[in-house]
C-alpha positions as CSV (number, residue, x, y, z in Angstrom):
1,X,82.9,28.1,54.8
2,X,82.6,30.9,57.5
3,X,84.4,34.4,57.1
4,X,85.2,36.4,60.2
5,X,86.0,40.1,59.9
6,X,87.4,41.9,62.9
7,X,87.3,45.7,63.4
8,X,87.9,48.1,66.4
9,X,91.7,47.9,67.2
10,X,94.0,50.6,67.5
11,X,96.1,52.6,69.5
12,X,95.3,53.1,73.4
13,X,97.3,54.7,76.6
14,X,97.4,52.3,79.7
15,X,94.3,52.4,81.7
16,X,91.9,53.3,78.6
17,X,89.6,51.0,76.9
18,X,88.7,49.6,73.5
19,X,85.9,47.5,72.1
20,X,86.5,44.8,69.5
21,X,84.0,43.4,67.3
22,X,84.2,40.2,65.2
23,X,81.4,40.0,62.1
24,X,80.5,36.3,61.0
25,X,79.3,35.5,58.1
26,X,78.6,32.3,55.8
27,X,77.3,28.9,57.3
28,X,77.4,29.9,60.7
29,X,74.3,27.8,61.3
30,X,76.6,25.3,63.4
31,X,78.1,27.6,65.6
32,X,79.1,26.5,69.0
33,X,81.3,29.3,70.5
34,X,82.8,32.5,69.3
35,X,86.1,33.4,70.7
36,X,89.1,35.7,71.1
37,X,93.1,35.0,71.1
38,X,95.6,37.3,70.9
39,X,99.7,36.8,70.3
40,X,102.3,39.0,70.7
41,X,105.7,39.3,68.9
42,X,107.7,36.5,69.8
43,X,104.9,35.0,72.0
44,X,102.5,31.9,72.0
45,X,98.8,32.7,70.9
46,X,97.2,32.8,73.6
47,X,93.6,32.4,74.6
48,X,91.3,35.4,75.9
49,X,87.8,34.5,76.5
50,X,84.9,33.0,74.6
51,X,81.5,33.0,74.8
52,X,78.6,29.9,74.2
53,X,76.7,30.7,71.2
54,X,73.2,29.3,72.6
55,X,73.4,30.1,76.2
56,X,75.8,32.8,76.7
57,X,78.0,31.4,79.2
58,X,81.6,33.0,78.9
59,X,85.0,32.0,79.9
60,X,88.4,33.8,80.2
61,X,91.9,33.5,80.6
62,X,93.3,34.1,83.8
63,X,95.3,37.3,82.8
64,X,92.4,39.0,81.3
65,X,89.3,38.0,84.2
66,X,87.9,41.3,85.6
67,X,89.1,43.5,83.0
68,X,87.6,42.1,79.4
69,X,83.8,41.2,78.5
70,X,83.0,39.1,75.7
71,X,79.5,39.8,74.3
72,X,77.2,38.7,71.5
73,X,74.7,39.8,69.3
74,X,73.4,36.8,68.0
75,X,71.0,38.6,65.3
76,X,74.0,39.9,63.9
77,X,76.2,37.1,63.9
78,X,78.7,39.4,65.7
79,X,80.6,39.2,68.8
80,X,82.5,41.7,70.9
81,X,85.4,41.9,73.1
82,X,85.1,44.9,75.8
83,X,88.9,45.6,77.1
84,X,89.1,48.1,80.2
85,X,92.1,48.8,82.2
86,X,94.4,48.1,79.2
87,X,97.9,47.6,80.1
88,X,101.2,47.7,77.8
89,X,101.4,43.7,78.1
90,X,97.7,43.5,76.6
91,X,99.5,44.6,73.2
92,X,99.1,42.1,70.5
93,X,97.2,41.1,67.4
94,X,93.6,39.9,68.3
95,X,92.2,37.5,66.5
96,X,88.2,35.8,66.5
97,X,87.5,32.7,66.1
98,X,84.7,30.3,65.7
99,X,84.2,27.2,66.7
100,X,81.5,24.3,65.4
101,X,82.5,21.3,67.5
102,X,83.8,20.6,70.8
103,X,87.5,22.0,71.7
104,X,88.9,22.8,68.5
105,X,88.2,26.4,66.5
106,X,87.9,26.0,63.0
107,X,87.7,29.3,61.7
108,X,89.9,32.2,62.1
109,X,89.8,36.1,61.2
110,X,92.5,38.1,59.9
111,X,93.3,39.5,63.1
112,X,93.4,43.3,64.2
113,X,96.3,45.3,66.1
114,X,95.8,46.2,69.7
115,X,98.6,48.7,71.3
116,X,98.7,49.9,74.5
117,X,101.1,52.8,75.1
118,X,102.6,53.2,78.7
């Protein structure tokens, strides 16, 4: 099993920045990628971005490209989400996830709330 714990959420004004962290523990040796998703009230879960655990390549959802950056620290089994130029529409619960296979994310964190005020 893998356990994921997010931190760093909070309230920020539009145009501001936040950095989320997600620490993985347990059987992490099979990690292929770690990523971030978000879900706003009344909306479906949305892919934000992810990072390949071996070679560090990243991929982003269209709504956050150029504003958000996913990075990692392999030694700490931690993935980060740097969010800049935040907009009110970025308000959501942000979830960290870990993938051990080709496509489906297998493990999820409990989520952390990000609220952007206008």
